[in-house]
N, C-alpha and C positions, 0 to 999 in steps of 0.2 A: 634877306634872300640868300640862298646857298647856291654853290656851283655843284650840280648834280649830274652823275652819269647813270643812265638807264641802259642796261644791256638786254638784248632780246626786245628792243623797243619796236621792232617791226611786227611783233607778234600780237596776239589778242590782248593778253593782260598787260604786257609791256606798253602797248600803244595806249591803252586806257589810263595807265598810271602816268605816262608821259604827258598826256593831255591834262590830267589833273594838276600835275606839277607846273606845267606851262601856265595854266590858268592862275596859279598862285603867284606867278611872276619870277620863278627861279630861273637861273641860267642853266640851260640844259645841253648836255651832249647825249645824243641818242645813237646807239650802235646796234646794228644787226648785220648778219651776213647776207641776207637777201638784198637784191637791188631795191632802191628806195621806192620805185614804182610798184613793188609787190608788198610794201608794208601796209598793214591794215589802217594805221593812222600815221600821218606825218605832221609834225609840228613845225609850222613855217618859221618861227622865231628860234628854233633850236639848231644846234650844229648836228646835222644828220650824217652819220658816218657808216659806210659799208666796210665791214672788217670781219674776218674769221678769228674769233677770240680763243681758238684752241691753242694758239701760239703765245708764248710769254711776251714777246716784243709787241705784238698787237695789243695785248692787255695793258702793258705799260703805257703805250701811246694813248689808249682809251682812258685810262685812269688819270693820267698826268694833268695836274691843275684843278682837279675836282676835290670837293670836300666830303661828299657823300656818294655812295655807290648802291644802286639797287641792281643786284645781279639776278636777272630772270632768264638769262640765255640758257637754253637747253634744247636738245633734240628730243622732241616728245610729241604725243598726240593722244588720241583716244585709245581704248583698250585694244582695238584691232592693230594699231601701230605698235603699242608697247609690247604686246605678246609676240609679235613677229619681227621685232627689231631690237632685241635685247643688247646686242653689242653696240649698236649705234647709240642707244640710250646711255650705256655705261661710258661711252667715249666722252660724254659731257663732263666727265671728271677732269678732263684736260682744261676745259674752260673754267670750271669751278675752282680748281687748284691754282691755276695761273692767275685768275682774278684776285684770289686772296693774297698771293705772293706780291702781285703788283700793287694792290691796295696798301699792304704793309710797307713796301719799299718806298711808295710815293707819298706816304704820310696822310692817307685818307683818315678822316675823323670817324666815320661810321659806315658800316658795311651791312646791308640787308641781303639775306639769301632766301629765295623762295623754295621751300621744300614741299613735300607732298604727303598726303595720307597714305600713299603707297609704301611708306616706311614701316607701316604697322605689321605686327606679326600675323601671318596668315591663319594660324590656328585660333585666332580670336575673331575670325570673320567667316565662319563656316555656316552660319544660320541666318535666315532672312530676318529673324527677330533678334538681330545682333544687339549686344550690350554696347552702348555708345563708347567709343574708344577714347580713353584718357591718354595723356601724353606719355605716361610711364609704360603704356602697353606696347611701345616700340621695342622693348627689351623683355626677355631674351630675344635677340634679333632673329627675325624670320621674314625679312622684307620681300616685297614684290620682286620677282627675279628680274635682274637687269635694271630697270628704271628705279625701283625702290631702293636697291642696294647703293646705287650711285648717290641718291638723295641722302640716305642715312650716313654714308661715308662723309659727305660734304658737311652735314650737320656737325659731325665730330671734328672735322677740320676747323669749322667756325669756332667751336668751343675752345679748341686748343690754341688757335690764333689769338683769342681773347686772353686765355690764361698765360700763354708763353710770351706773347709780343705786345699785349695791351691794345690790340685792334678791337674797337667796339663793334662786335658782331651782333646781329639780331636775326632770328630765324622764325619763320611762320610756316606751318604745315597746311597748305591749301587743300581744301576738300571740293573737288569737282566744280570748277568755276565755269559759268556759262553766261551768255548774254549776247546782245547784238554786236555787230562789227567783229565777228570771229569766224573761225573755220567751220563751214557747214557741209563741205563735200571734199572728195579727194582722198579719203582714207585716214586723215588725221583728226577728223571731227569727233567730238564726244557725244554721248547719248542724247542730251537735250537738243543739240543742233541737228544731229542726224535724224532724230524722230520728227523734229519740226520741219525739216526739209521734206521728209516722206509724206507728212500730212499736208504740207503745202502743195506738193505735186498732186496728191489725191484731190484736193480742193480745186485745183486749176484744170485738171485733165479728166476727172471723173473716174480715174483708176481707184478701185475700191479695196485693194489688197496692199498691205505694207508688210515688209519683213521686219521681224523683231528678233534680235539675237537672244538666244536662250529661251527659257519658258516665260520670261517676263516677270517672274516672281522675285528675282534678285533685287535687293534693296540698296539704296544709297541716299545720301543727303547732297543737295546741290546748292551752291552759293552764287548769288547774282553778282555780276561784275562790279557794280557800284559798291556793294558791301566789301568785296575783295579789296578794292582800291582804298577805301576808307580804313579798313583794318590794317592793310599794309603800311599806310602812312603812320597810323597810330603805333604799331609795333616798332617800326623803324625809329620813331622819335622817342620811344619809351625807355624805361630802365632795362639794364641787362638782365636777362633771365634765360632759362632753358627754352627750347623750342616750344611754341604754343600753337594749338589748333586754331585755324582760321577757316571756319565753315559753318554752314547752317546746321541746326540740330533737327530739322524737319525731315524725318525719314519717310521715303516713298518707294514703292516698287516701280519697275519700268512699266508694267501694265497700267498702273495708276497714272503715270506721266502721260502715256498715250491717251488715256481717257480725258485728262485735263486739256491736252492739245486738241482733241476732237471737239470739246466744248468751245474752246477759243475759236477754232476754225469753222465751226458749224457744220462738221461732216461726221459721218460714221464710216469706219473702215473695218474690214476683216483682217485679222492678224495671222500671218504665217510665221510660226516660230521656228527658227533655225537653231536646233540644239547643238550643232557642231561648231557654231560661231564662237569667237572669243567672248568670255563672259566676266572674267576676273573673279574676285572673291564673291561669296554668296550674299554677304551683307556688310555694309560699312556705314557708320554714322559718327558724327563729331560730338564728343563730350565737351561742352563749353564752360565747364566749371572754372578752369584756370584763366581763361581770357576774361571772364566776368570778375574774378577775384583781382586780377592784375590791372585791368583797365576799366572795369565797370561797364563793359559793352560787349555785344555779340552781334553777328549778322542778323538782320531783322526782315529782309525782303522775303515775302512768302513765295513759294514756288509758283503759285498761280499768277501773281503779279509779275514775277520775273519772266515766266514763259510767255505772258501776253506780249511784252515788248520784244522779246526774242523772236517769237513766231512772226509778228508783223514785219520785222526787218527781213527775216529769211524769206517770207512769202514774197516780199517785194523783189528780192534778188532773183528768186526762181521765176516770178512772173515776167521779169524783164527778158527772160530767155525763152519763155514758152507762151503760146497763144492759148488762152482759156477756151474750152469747148462747151457747147450747150449741153446741159444735162449733167454737169458735175455732181458727184454724189453728195447728198445732203442727209 
């Protein structure tokens, strides 16, 4: 069993990862800047610390005495947040850089960094029938403004800390992670959670119109949280290599996702398309050739299966705040 630090442990992915590590019996230090009562998941047996890791001394204190680091701390959210908070997203470079320095200085054995598909060049994502993105498509660099550039810069830092200082770094590029126990309202939620919330409200109240950002034809692949955690552990424990995609290769449009959620919920809604809303790139999908070659595995949870559990959880959260009415749309 290892002594492991998880940063961003109060967040959606960090909380799920910490839960998996706790179940394996590791000694955990979980750090997030939010008060513990705002964390999505709290591990009773872990050392749960509230700290702002933008400062180097906070990072040194967090890292001290640990053998492995999973650095998931970042200021981020869905496309609405990313497009309107570019400076905040880029300021995560303070946390990323100081965590690497602290890990090097404190003798950490292995350092995992969660990057993003937002590092990919925008000119390769202009069509809904996008060619799946291979890892080399991040260069020549044309990353998502703000958030994507910070992720790409930190990927390079991880590479050079390995080359120059011998710090065993591992990098995964997450593709649109979703699932229960995550953000589903407030402006930082991603498309699956936002749409599941809107459909749940329709099912509970009878409201038959939902807002869809863009024309709904934009395409993505979405990875279920359980696959993300399994892939993260596998990559972190694996051999050194360049950043690797960690995402589903099941490409769907936003309109198709709405249709799947309608079937799950047993409702039918009318869609009001907001063409002025943030939409991101036109199409993005994960090429999983490298992860299959390197690890013999790729995410396998179908969108339908993942949305089923995600919707049920979000429905219950919404239902706890609303009183269903007779005549809900079916």
